[in-house]
Steps between C-alpha positions, in 0.01 A plus 500: 500500500589543131250473215660171395470363854136608516430330167663179620303514826178549303587212268575281800172590668308430179676164462423411863133592448484285187662207680257544789203484264645193331541325834139579591378355171718190544326422829176433318644294214482164689127560543422638155729292279340154551156640427617663176706197393198274513197722431637668187564171311169364628315796348695505173475124439149431620283807536606753233240413239576130443152383611631157597248232600407538869698192620814629328463850645426372852771234492764740370405767750523242782856413390606865513339546842679187623831641369436834670441326834762226473797710383542731800414224748760266347766773488446588867533134599797451269697818568375592846592348833388149402734480200309212342670419170193347331300818574779721366506301176122533458493869589798592286368309198162670534672838527698447180198365317278790603767756402530355148120477461459858627769641270370341185135554586575871515718507187293276276174610659571850371732471200366184336139601552576840347677338204208261440253787520697712250529199268127439527540141620173349625258645747567601863458145632732351240771753571467447877536125460802539269665712771424234762658217302795719402569593866473140615724378216768765555495445877532123465795529262678762712450305823633178349795679344558708814508189717759339274706822504492517879604137548782479248868557571560867409692591188835670546501870421855620431617858464822699521503782754777759473606666823724803442693449825559126449868413464626311196590199713130451582384525138293194413399425860194275482221576749198270513185634660212289629224645711142455615512122495197501733515136601153446634178296517563333162798274563777606263796300628564344157459839331747649748758233419462562128537875547819453699633259238433766235686762704797263523533498122568876491855499640420780747757690700228631729149363556246730669157435650316824572236364731149360525637148518173351618154544644518322832767440758839351427395187689191448281671575168843349570460217247421742218784734593759226556617490132634855546786334684611343173547833317859564392689829459872556463503792750188524713129429545323789670147563623284780639158484664177584320175620648350149505772379735356745752165325479667167586769530770772674300783402731424134430558564128822691568622206704398242242670686216816520711471126561465439123823687437361838394627822657210710632598860429306660781618861477855393430729442203773279366771564245525323166855523364621401155785607278626751753166684521230492768119515503305569817200263525259635759153411619224646716199354676165561335343841560222330702753351745491781756121478544527125555611550860795262462802631684780616270294468178480818294615637163821685584710600199763688701555187710527286187777726364676558829876458450477475119729715287270770350705497179407137425196407290207359697251227410204516740235237569165646616179309464271785394580732208379804694815482713677648197434854617724436800745307285534789255550745785773272634685478168426129432604384155256210451202386708346157446137452605196282454161529674289617204469166311465720193134524596465118475153509342440772241399780542582501876832671422312830474412470870857400588622829345306692764733364768828432317720710269566207266318178419761308298832542324786748517437863587711804596444707810704814554834556335669175606259237627361220288217278622425154369156373597437130447156367415572227752586132480181356653151634558296617796146389566310432175694228312489699176732729306335686212719726282751524787740204460722393785877524462842397615720801427863493393659844516848527352673803652702707256776754559558794268873429531480142370751417227363464149411149385766361262 
């Protein structure tokens, strides 16, 4: 073994050890997180020197204890085997609320209190009460704004993406990306119709959905997904599975999308031809597919490209950004992904970065491969988006050989 090989083996072993430690820590998060999310705000708002009257302190503490008990119970009933929509709504709302309260209790509990102390504002009790009202005010504003952001029709984000191998005949090809619609416990059939109507104004050649259509089976969420059948594209509408499909009978979603006129690119490709040039549009199942136990479901890039001319540019649909390592090794030109939601509720994106190479936007990986990661069209769980706006993405593909504009 060469010195370089030994170094790579050592790096690989260190990375595996680090990943193993991370997985061990992640096992305990479901137990630790709810306690922290509720006890930290309770302490900062009620018991950090405010000296509230006894009824206020007891009543406030009781509310936090109720939240700590109700949130996990509601989420188990809502997202577990029972799949009770009302419980999912309650649990998800409590989760989002507790995350915002926790974040701003920590930030303002430290920074604002320090600033007030340095400025010599009031005594300890006065400063503690100022922090309490500031946290409650900021949380209320962010939750109201975040709810409106989550429920609105996403704005269109447009960008040009130059692909060096794209032929001049394909210059200006319009690709619309929607992803992570997450139709779920909150009925969003009207929202879905409005999103699809917005997509239809974009004059797309290709419309892509990169997975996580819904939370729940195709049978339960059919009414919310039905407007997807109205989406128009001049060339094709294509879809790949996300990890949430594998929580909810993925084959049912593949079948429904096929019924609605979308082409499920399950480790296969199609050719988009224009102006004498050709683009390979490929798709793979989500990386969680193989562990789902469903026959024939797995992420298989070689299968997706089987029979394609290796000299042609490739646009790949893969739900999770972390598939880009395989895409770069396979010489893919552009990968489209979702999954991250851009973090959805700030500052959760810092945790997303632990698992994914990109959270949002366009990034380069290797010498050829570009990755576009959408912040998602809908939302998962908590009906809030804070500093992570949803999007419908319009990517205009550009060729370096395109003729100059007159």
